[in-house]
C-alpha positions as CSV (number, residue, x, y, z in Angstrom):
1,M,24.3,8.9,-30.8
2,H,27.0,10.5,-29.0
3,G,27.5,14.0,-27.6
4,P,25.2,16.1,-25.3
5,Y,21.4,16.6,-26.6
6,P,20.3,19.4,-24.3
7,E,16.7,19.1,-26.2
8,G,16.8,15.1,-25.8
9,K,17.1,12.5,-28.8
10,W,14.2,12.6,-31.3
11,L,13.2,10.2,-34.1
12,Q,11.4,12.0,-36.9
13,C,9.7,10.4,-40.1
14,S,8.3,12.4,-43.1
15,Y,5.3,11.3,-45.3
16,G,4.0,11.9,-48.6
17,M,5.4,13.4,-51.7
18,L,5.9,16.9,-50.1
19,N,6.3,15.6,-46.7
20,E,2.7,16.6,-46.0
21,I,3.0,14.6,-42.6
22,V,5.8,14.7,-40.3
23,L,5.6,12.3,-36.9
24,S,8.0,12.9,-33.9
25,R,8.6,10.8,-31.0
26,R,11.2,11.6,-28.3
27,L,13.5,8.9,-27.6
28,D,14.7,7.7,-24.0
29,D,18.0,9.3,-23.2
30,S,19.6,5.7,-22.9
31,I,19.3,5.0,-26.6
32,T,22.4,4.8,-28.2
33,V,21.8,3.4,-31.7
34,C,18.8,3.2,-34.1
35,T,18.4,0.8,-37.2
36,I,16.1,1.5,-39.9
37,E,15.2,-1.1,-42.7
38,G,13.2,-0.1,-45.7
39,K,11.8,-2.2,-48.6
40,K,9.0,-1.5,-51.3
41,G,5.5,-2.6,-50.6
42,G,3.1,-4.6,-52.5
43,K,1.2,-1.8,-54.1
44,A,2.5,1.4,-56.1
45,G,4.2,4.0,-54.0
46,Q,4.0,1.9,-50.6
47,N,7.1,1.3,-48.7
48,V,7.4,-0.6,-45.5
49,F,10.0,0.2,-42.9
50,S,10.9,-1.1,-39.4
51,V,12.7,0.8,-36.9
52,E,14.7,-0.7,-33.7
53,C,16.0,1.6,-31.1
54,R,18.2,0.4,-28.5
């Protein structure tokens, strides 16, 4: 995450077949990298994600 961010840095996740739900969160300006890992969940259509930003 390099360069100017006049509106701040944001993380956004979309959920649903048609992106019916969108969650956004502003990140601290000191954040330089985010790692996202995902895997299939135990139920049909379920996915499990973890997000780590530092």
